[in-house]
C-alpha positions as CSV (number, residue, x, y, z in Angstrom):
1,X,29.2,-53.8,-22.6
2,X,30.3,-56.0,-25.4
3,X,28.2,-53.7,-28.1
4,X,28.1,-50.4,-27.0
5,X,28.8,-47.5,-28.6
6,X,29.7,-45.6,-25.9
7,X,32.2,-48.6,-24.0
8,X,34.5,-48.3,-27.0
9,X,35.5,-45.5,-26.8
10,X,36.1,-45.4,-23.2
11,X,37.5,-48.8,-24.3
12,X,39.7,-46.6,-27.5
13,X,38.5,-49.4,-29.8
14,X,36.1,-46.4,-31.4
15,X,38.0,-42.9,-31.5
16,X,36.0,-39.5,-30.6
17,X,36.9,-35.9,-30.0
18,X,38.1,-36.2,-26.2
19,X,37.5,-32.5,-24.4
20,X,38.0,-34.2,-20.1
21,X,38.8,-37.3,-18.5
22,X,39.5,-38.7,-15.2
23,X,38.9,-41.5,-13.9
24,X,35.2,-41.8,-13.1
25,X,34.2,-39.8,-16.7
26,X,35.0,-39.4,-20.0
27,X,33.4,-36.4,-22.2
28,X,33.5,-36.1,-26.3
29,X,32.1,-33.5,-28.7
30,X,28.8,-35.6,-29.9
31,X,28.6,-36.3,-33.5
32,X,25.2,-34.8,-34.1
33,X,26.0,-31.5,-32.2
34,X,23.3,-29.4,-31.9
35,X,25.0,-26.1,-30.3
36,X,28.3,-24.7,-31.1
37,X,29.5,-26.9,-27.7
38,X,27.6,-30.6,-27.7
39,X,30.0,-32.5,-25.4
40,X,28.2,-36.1,-23.8
41,X,29.9,-36.4,-20.4
42,X,29.6,-40.6,-19.8
43,X,30.4,-42.0,-16.7
44,X,33.5,-44.9,-17.2
45,X,30.8,-47.7,-16.0
46,X,28.3,-49.1,-18.1
47,X,24.8,-48.7,-16.6
48,X,22.3,-47.8,-19.2
49,X,19.2,-45.7,-18.3
50,X,18.5,-43.6,-15.2
51,X,16.0,-45.8,-14.2
52,X,19.3,-47.9,-13.3
53,X,21.6,-45.6,-10.9
54,X,20.8,-46.2,-7.4
55,X,21.7,-44.5,-3.9
56,X,25.6,-45.5,-4.2
57,X,25.8,-43.5,-7.5
58,X,25.3,-40.4,-6.4
59,X,28.7,-39.0,-6.3
60,X,29.2,-40.6,-10.2
61,X,26.2,-38.5,-10.9
62,X,27.4,-35.8,-8.9
63,X,30.9,-36.3,-11.2
64,X,28.8,-35.9,-14.7
65,X,27.5,-32.2,-13.4
66,X,30.2,-31.0,-12.1
67,X,32.7,-32.2,-15.2
68,X,29.8,-30.6,-17.4
69,X,29.9,-27.3,-15.2
70,X,34.2,-27.4,-16.2
71,X,34.0,-27.7,-19.7
72,X,31.2,-25.6,-19.8
73,X,33.8,-23.0,-18.2
74,X,36.8,-23.7,-20.4
75,X,34.6,-22.8,-23.2
76,X,33.9,-19.1,-21.5
77,X,29.5,-20.3,-21.5
78,X,29.2,-20.0,-18.1
79,X,28.6,-16.8,-17.9
80,X,26.4,-16.8,-21.4
81,X,25.0,-20.0,-20.8
82,X,25.0,-23.7,-21.2
83,X,22.3,-26.0,-20.9
84,X,22.5,-29.9,-19.8
85,X,20.2,-32.7,-20.5
86,X,20.1,-36.4,-19.1
87,X,17.4,-38.4,-21.5
88,X,15.7,-41.6,-20.7
89,X,14.6,-43.8,-23.1
90,X,13.7,-43.8,-26.4
91,X,10.7,-41.8,-25.9
92,X,12.2,-39.0,-24.2
93,X,15.5,-39.0,-27.2
94,X,17.9,-41.5,-25.6
95,X,19.9,-44.2,-28.7
96,X,22.5,-45.0,-26.9
97,X,21.7,-46.6,-23.7
98,X,25.0,-46.0,-21.1
99,X,23.8,-42.5,-19.2
100,X,25.3,-39.7,-20.4
101,X,24.3,-36.4,-20.3
102,X,24.6,-33.5,-23.0
103,X,26.3,-30.2,-22.0
104,X,25.2,-27.3,-24.6
105,X,26.1,-24.0,-25.2
106,X,26.9,-20.9,-28.1
107,X,23.6,-20.5,-28.8
108,X,20.1,-19.4,-27.4
109,X,18.2,-22.4,-26.4
110,X,14.6,-22.5,-26.4
111,X,12.5,-23.4,-24.2
112,X,10.3,-26.0,-24.0
113,X,13.1,-28.7,-25.7
114,X,11.4,-30.3,-28.8
């Protein structure tokens, strides 16, 4: 999608601090971190919201979650704990309409979230 921020990052048109990438996903540090580790895991293929996923995307979502766990482990947060979050649509806090998994760690996270 031509005006999508994450599509532009994936295409290399906008720089990002990448921490992981493979053939299905790319992960980079959030520019407005809410924890010492705040990484976004983004599929290379544009999908606007979780509502746009189909059963054919199950493997892609699994890849996103596994990449998030691998990133948390690489940062040493697999033991103390980390949080993964998908936001869907504006009321839930989605500001970029390209699905992405937030991976947060390095501080105590409250529940329920804000």
